[in-house]
C-alpha positions in Angstrom: -6.7 33.4 10.6 -9.1 31.5 8.3 -12.5 30.3 9.5 -14.5 27.6 7.7 -18.1 27.7 8.9 -21.4 26.0 8.5 -19.7 22.6 8.1 -20.4 19.1 9.4 -17.0 18.3 11.0 -16.2 14.6 11.0 -14.3 14.3 14.2 -12.8 11.2 15.8 -16.0 9.9 17.3 -18.8 12.1 16.1 -20.0 14.5 13.4 -20.4 18.1 14.7 -22.1 21.0 13.0 -19.9 24.1 13.5 -16.8 26.0 12.3 -13.1 25.4 12.2 -10.4 28.0 12.6 -7.0 27.7 10.8 -3.8 29.6 11.8 -0.3 29.1 10.6 -1.2 26.0 8.7 -2.7 24.2 11.7 -6.1 23.7 13.2 -6.5 26.5 15.7 -9.9 25.5 17.1 -13.4 24.2 16.7 -16.4 26.5 17.4 -19.3 28.3 15.9 -17.8 31.5 14.5 -18.8 32.9 11.1 -16.5 32.6 8.2 -16.3 31.0 4.8 -19.6 29.2 4.4 -19.2 25.5 3.5 -23.0 25.2 2.8 -23.4 22.4 5.4 -21.0 20.1 3.6 -18.9 17.5 5.4 -15.4 18.7 6.4 -13.0 15.7 6.7 -9.3 15.3 7.6 -7.1 15.1 4.5 -6.9 11.6 3.1 -3.7 9.7 3.5 -2.9 7.1 0.9 -0.1 4.6 1.8 0.0 2.8 -1.5 -0.9 4.1 -4.9 0.4 2.9 -8.3 -1.2 5.8 -10.0 2.1 7.4 -11.0 2.8 4.3 -13.1 -0.6 4.6 -14.8 0.2 8.3 -15.7 3.6 7.3 -17.1 2.0 4.6 -19.3 -1.5 5.8 -20.1 -1.5 3.3 -23.0 0.7 0.3 -23.8 3.8 1.5 -25.5 2.9 5.1 -25.0 5.3 6.4 -22.3 4.5 9.9 -21.1 7.2 12.4 -20.1 7.9 11.7 -16.5 7.7 15.2 -15.1 4.3 15.8 -16.8 3.1 12.4 -15.5 4.1 13.3 -12.0 2.2 16.6 -12.1 -0.9 14.8 -13.5 -0.6 12.2 -10.7 -0.3 14.9 -8.1 -3.4 16.8 -9.4 -5.5 13.6 -9.4 -4.5 12.8 -5.8 -5.4 16.3 -4.6 -8.6 16.3 -6.6 -9.6 13.1 -4.8 -9.0 14.6 -1.4 -5.6 13.0 -0.8 -3.3 15.4 0.9 -0.6 12.9 1.8 0.4 10.3 -0.8 2.9 7.4 -0.7 4.0 6.9 -4.3 4.4 3.2 -4.6 7.2 2.5 -7.1 8.1 -1.0 -8.1 11.7 -2.2 -7.9 12.2 -5.2 -10.2 10.7 -6.4 -13.4 8.9 -9.7 -13.7 8.8 -9.9 -17.5 5.3 -8.5 -18.3 6.0 -4.9 -17.1 9.1 -3.8 -18.9 10.1 -0.2 -18.2 9.2 -0.2 -14.5 12.8 0.4 -13.6 12.8 3.7 -15.6 9.5 4.7 -14.0 11.1 4.1 -10.6 14.2 6.0 -11.4 12.4 8.9 -13.0 9.9 9.0 -10.1 12.6 9.3 -7.4 14.4 12.0 -9.4 11.2 14.0 -10.1 10.1 13.9 -6.4 13.5 15.0 -5.4 13.3 18.0 -7.7 9.6 18.9 -7.1 9.3 18.4 -3.3 10.8 21.7 -2.4 9.4 23.7 -5.3 6.1 24.6 -3.7 4.1 23.5 -6.7 2.9 20.1 -5.6 -0.7 20.0 -4.3 -0.3 16.9 -2.1 2.7 16.0 0.1 4.5 13.0 -1.4 6.5 10.2 0.2 8.1 7.1 -1.4 6.9 3.6 -0.8 9.4 1.2 -2.3 7.8 -2.0 -3.6 10.5 -4.7 -3.7 9.8 -7.5 -6.1 11.6 -10.4 -4.4 12.1 -12.7 -7.5 13.8 -9.9 -9.5 17.6 -10.2 -9.5 18.1 -6.5 -10.1 16.0 -5.4 -7.1 18.7 -5.2 -4.4 20.8 -2.8 -6.5 17.8 -0.6 -7.1 16.9 -0.6 -3.4 20.4 0.4 -2.4 20.2 3.4 -4.7 17.0 4.6 -3.2 16.8 3.6 0.4 18.6 6.8 1.7 16.3 9.2 -0.2 14.7 11.5 2.4 11.2 10.8 1.2 11.3 7.0 1.7 8.8 6.1 4.4 7.8 2.6 3.7 9.1 -0.6 2.0 7.0 -3.6 1.0 8.1 -7.1 0.0 6.2 -8.5 -2.9 6.1 -11.7 -5.0 3.9 -11.5 -8.0 5.1 -14.9 -9.3 2.4 -17.1 -10.9 1.3 -19.7 -8.4 1.5 -17.6 -5.2 -0.2 -14.7 -3.5 -2.9 -13.0 -5.6 -1.9 -15.2 -8.5 -2.1 -18.5 -6.8 -4.7 -19.7 -9.4 -2.6 -20.4 -12.5 -5.5 -20.8 -14.8 -6.9 -17.4 -13.8 -3.4 -15.9 -14.2 -3.1 -17.3 -17.7 -6.5 -16.0 -18.6 -5.5 -12.5 -17.4 -2.4 -12.5 -19.5 -4.3 -13.9 -22.5 -6.7 -10.9 -22.1 -3.6 -8.7 -22.3 -2.8 -10.2 -25.7 -0.2 -12.8 -24.9 -0.2 -16.1 -26.6 -0.5 -19.4 -24.8 3.2 -20.3 -25.6 4.4 -16.9 -24.4 2.4 -17.3 -21.1 3.7 -20.9 -20.6 7.3 -19.8 -21.2 6.9 -16.7 -18.9 5.4 -18.8 -16.1 8.3 -21.2 -16.1 10.8 -18.4 -16.2 9.2 -16.5 -13.3 8.8 -19.6 -11.1 12.5 -20.3 -11.7 13.5 -16.8 -10.6 11.3 -17.2 -7.5 13.1 -20.3 -6.6 16.5 -18.7 -7.1 16.1 -15.2 -5.6 13.1 -15.0 -3.3 14.6 -16.0 0.0 18.0 -14.2 -0.4 16.3 -11.0 -1.6 13.8 -11.1 1.2 16.6 -11.4 3.8 18.4 -8.5 2.1 15.4 -6.2 2.1 14.5 -6.9 5.7 18.0 -6.4 7.0 18.5 -3.1 5.0 15.1 -1.7 6.0 15.7 -2.5 9.7 19.1 -0.8 9.6 17.5 2.3 8.2 14.5 2.2 10.5 12.0 2.1 7.6 8.7 0.2 8.2 8.3 -2.9 6.1 4.9 -4.3 4.9 4.2 -7.7 3.5 2.0 -7.9 0.3 -0.7 -10.3 -0.8 -0.5 -12.7 2.1 -2.6 -15.8 1.4 -1.7 -18.4 4.0 -1.4 -18.5 7.8 2.1 -19.8 7.4 3.1 -16.7 5.4 1.7 -14.4 8.2 3.5 -16.4 10.9 6.8 -16.0 9.0 6.2 -12.3 8.6 5.5 -11.9 12.3 8.6 -13.9 13.2 10.7 -11.6 11.0 9.3 -8.4 12.6 6.9 -7.3 9.9 4.0 -5.4 11.4 1.9 -4.3 8.4 0.1 -6.6 5.9 -0.9 -5.0 2.6 -3.9 -6.5 0.8 -4.2 -9.9 2.4 -5.9 -12.0 -0.2 -7.6 -14.5 2.0 -9.8 -14.3 5.1 -7.5 -16.8 6.9 -4.4 -14.6 6.3 -6.3 -11.5 7.6 -7.5 -13.3 10.7 -4.0 -14.6 11.3 -2.6 -11.0 11.0 -5.0 -9.8 13.6 -4.0 -12.6 16.0 -0.4 -11.5 15.6 -1.1 -7.8 16.0 -0.2 -7.1 12.3 -2.1 -4.2 10.9 -3.9 -4.9 7.6 -4.3 -2.5 4.7 -7.1 -3.3 2.3 -7.7 -2.0 -1.2 -10.3 0.7 -1.6 -11.1 -0.3 -5.2 -12.2 -3.7 -3.9 -14.9 -2.0 -1.9 -16.1 0.4 -4.7 -16.2 -2.4 -7.3 -18.0 -4.8 -4.9 -15.1 -7.2 -4.8 -11.6 -8.0 -5.8 -10.6 -7.7 -9.5 -8.5 -10.8 -9.2 -11.0 -13.0 -7.3 -9.6 -12.6 -3.8 -11.3 -11.9 -0.5 -13.8 -9.0 -0.2 -12.4 -6.0 1.6 -15.8 -5.2 3.0 -16.0 -8.6 4.6 -12.6 -7.9 6.2 -13.9 -4.6 7.6 -17.0 -6.3 8.9 -14.8 -8.6 11.0 -12.7 -5.7 12.3 -9.6 -6.9 10.4 -8.7 -3.7 8.5 -6.6 -0.8 10.0 -6.5 1.3 6.8 -7.5 1.5 3.2 -5.2 2.4 0.3 -6.1 3.4 -3.2 -3.9 0.8 -4.9 -4.7 2.0 -8.5 -7.5 4.5 -8.3 -7.0 7.6 -6.1 -10.7 8.5 -6.1 -11.5 5.1 -4.6 -10.4 6.2 -1.1 -13.2 8.7 -0.4 -15.9 6.6 -2.2 -14.9 3.4 -0.4 -15.3 5.1 3.0 -18.8 6.3 2.2 -19.6 2.8 0.7 -18.7 1.3 4.1 -21.2 3.7 5.7 -23.9 3.0 3.2 -23.6 -0.7 3.7 -24.1 -0.2 7.4 -20.7 -1.7 8.4 -19.3 1.4 10.2 -20.5 4.8 11.2 -19.0 7.8 9.3 -16.3 8.7 11.8 -15.0 5.1 11.9 -15.2 4.8 8.1 -13.3 8.1 7.5 -10.7 6.9 10.0 -9.8 4.1 7.6 -8.5 6.7 5.1 -7.2 9.3 7.5 -6.3 8.4 11.2 -5.6 4.7 10.4 -3.0 5.3 7.7 -1.5 8.1 9.7 -0.9 5.8 12.7 0.6 3.1 10.5 3.0 5.6 8.9 3.9 7.3 12.2 2.4 10.6 11.0 1.3 12.1 14.3 0.7 15.6 13.0 -2.3 14.7 10.7 -5.2 12.3 10.1 -7.7 13.9 12.5 -9.5 17.2 13.0 -8.2 18.4 16.3 -6.5 21.6 17.5 -2.8 21.7 16.9 -2.8 19.2 14.0 -2.1 20.1 10.4 -5.0 21.8 8.6 -5.2 19.2 5.9 -8.9 19.2 5.1 -11.4 18.1 2.5 -14.9 19.6 1.9 -17.2 16.9 0.6 -20.8 16.9 -0.6 -23.0 13.9 -1.2 -24.7 13.9 -4.6 -27.2 11.1 -5.0 -25.1 9.1 -2.6 -21.8 9.8 -4.3 -19.2 11.8 -2.3 -17.9 14.8 -4.3 -14.8 16.7 -3.4 -15.6 20.4 -3.4 -12.4 21.9 -1.9 -9.1 20.7 -0.5 -6.6 22.4 1.9 -3.1 21.4 2.7 -1.6 23.1 5.8 -4.4 25.6 5.5 -3.7 26.5 1.9 -6.4 25.6 -0.6 -4.9 23.3 -3.3 -8.0 22.0 -5.1 
């Protein structure tokens, strides 16, 4: 048995100074025994990230500089564990919308690498697959059919990143973002027309395909970047119970009214707002509209965002930590983790505040230290 002592245990409703015993990979009990001294640091449940694009960022650390996929996966895994994330849903995009060529290869390599690495014992975090289905992409259904029966698939999301809808509803802002990436005005104009044409042709049929297939496989489906009440109402009518990154206050409020659980982006909180001009995640939390946070594109944002919420006086520490632990666990149906309680997995994170910044000092997954 391992005992972690002199810790501030962040429990479901309180913070308790004491010790935690671990046996056979599970939390055996909470008490006051002596053991490995954690110097009065916080001890949190392992963070659960339901949506991270970080693997894509490791595969393409620079434009036109593709990194070997297995090395990229290991770097991604290390970054997640180092950020206190013990359960990670690798969000892989199915479908190319013209500006992100090579995503199909990243998806295929990511699935293959996880299949090979999951049973090897060398991964620090536990990885699942979150399949991001780009509805206007004609090739998406074939890609989904190839992956849906993978044992690590635990979530599917339906996305439409076409210019003129969702987070890219403002066409002028969209064009400015692409211009900043080096595209010319003519290239952007041509791409916008092409993408809007694909949306008109494929969106509805691909949406129906994804929903029917996911339902037949009993895989949860999330919507993505909802902007309007009408979009939320359609999602509810079609049985979607999770809303990822609602981009407007109206959509988030409508989701709550329909008992649809919203996931907000942790980077939105750390940066003080959305990078694409959408609703503030902190505002949504103030209104009680957020069930969980996800890292989106920066794994370290999860822990920092939770402490930002506390610093801003929006939630107390147990409630803020639940946004990155118990909340995601509930949405994903992971009943064995997400809280510090006897019998649950000993997925744990030791955290110290340094000048207000939460610093990960140690991470355990199923009682084994991994970082």
